[in-house]
C-alpha positions as CSV (number, residue, x, y, z in Angstrom):
1,X,-1.8,40.4,8.2
2,X,-2.9,41.6,4.8
3,X,-4.3,45.1,4.0
4,X,-8.0,45.7,4.2
5,X,-8.0,46.4,0.4
6,X,-6.4,43.0,-0.3
7,X,-8.7,41.3,2.2
8,X,-11.7,42.8,0.5
9,X,-10.5,41.5,-2.9
10,X,-10.0,38.0,-1.4
11,X,-13.4,38.2,0.3
12,X,-15.1,39.1,-2.9
13,X,-13.6,36.1,-4.7
14,X,-13.4,33.4,-2.0
15,X,-16.0,34.6,0.5
16,X,-18.5,31.9,-0.5
17,X,-16.0,29.2,0.6
18,X,-16.3,30.5,4.2
19,X,-19.1,29.8,6.6
20,X,-21.9,32.3,6.9
21,X,-20.6,33.4,10.3
22,X,-17.0,33.8,9.0
23,X,-18.3,36.0,6.1
24,X,-20.4,38.0,8.6
25,X,-17.4,38.6,10.9
26,X,-15.0,39.5,8.0
27,X,-17.6,41.8,6.5
28,X,-17.9,43.7,9.7
29,X,-14.1,43.9,10.1
30,X,-13.0,44.6,6.6
31,X,-16.0,46.2,4.9
32,X,-17.7,48.0,7.8
33,X,-14.3,48.8,9.6
34,X,-15.6,47.5,12.9
35,X,-13.1,46.9,15.7
36,X,-12.8,43.6,17.5
37,X,-14.7,45.2,20.4
38,X,-17.5,46.4,18.1
39,X,-17.8,43.0,16.5
40,X,-18.0,41.3,19.9
41,X,-20.8,43.7,21.0
42,X,-22.7,43.4,17.7
43,X,-22.5,39.5,17.6
44,X,-22.5,39.0,21.4
45,X,-19.3,37.1,21.4
46,X,-16.1,37.8,23.3
47,X,-13.5,40.1,21.9
48,X,-11.0,37.3,21.8
49,X,-13.4,35.2,19.8
50,X,-13.9,38.1,17.3
51,X,-10.2,38.5,16.9
52,X,-9.6,34.8,16.6
53,X,-12.3,34.5,13.9
54,X,-10.9,37.4,11.9
55,X,-7.5,35.9,11.9
56,X,-8.6,32.3,11.1
57,X,-10.9,33.3,8.3
58,X,-8.3,35.7,6.9
59,X,-5.8,32.9,6.9
60,X,-8.2,30.7,5.0
61,X,-8.7,33.4,2.4
62,X,-4.9,33.7,2.0
63,X,-4.6,29.9,1.7
64,X,-7.3,29.8,-1.0
65,X,-5.4,32.5,-2.9
66,X,-2.1,30.8,-2.5
67,X,-3.5,27.6,-4.0
68,X,-5.8,29.1,-6.7
69,X,-4.2,32.4,-7.4
70,X,-7.2,34.0,-9.1
71,X,-6.8,37.5,-7.6
72,X,-3.1,37.7,-8.5
73,X,-3.8,36.5,-12.1
74,X,-6.6,38.9,-12.5
75,X,-4.3,41.8,-11.4
76,X,-1.6,40.7,-13.8
77,X,-4.1,40.5,-16.6
78,X,-5.5,44.0,-15.8
79,X,-2.0,45.4,-15.8
80,X,-1.3,43.8,-19.2
81,X,-4.5,45.1,-20.7
82,X,-3.6,48.6,-19.5
83,X,-0.2,48.4,-21.1
84,X,-1.5,47.2,-24.5
85,X,-3.6,49.3,-26.7
86,X,-4.4,46.7,-29.3
87,X,-8.2,46.7,-29.1
88,X,-8.4,43.4,-31.0
89,X,-6.3,41.5,-28.5
90,X,-8.3,43.1,-25.6
91,X,-11.6,42.0,-27.1
92,X,-10.2,38.4,-27.5
93,X,-9.1,38.4,-23.9
94,X,-12.5,39.7,-22.7
95,X,-14.2,36.8,-24.4
96,X,-11.8,34.3,-22.7
97,X,-12.2,35.8,-19.3
């Protein structure tokens, strides 16, 4: 499974592609740091259902990223910008993205 930081990045970018319930469960798990037990109590579902939902929705986010690659490209672009001090090039890139 991916780290919580990576999952939050993916959730920010691709979260709207998930169902409302999937977003709610992942938000509780990754953003609020709820355990599976806490999620199950909060949403009145079984612990197994909470765990299964987290895994399935996380796999979907990873699948979206593997196909689209937006988060990876954004990270590469940010690294490149930090390595280059040419303000003119940075301004051009900001207009593009």
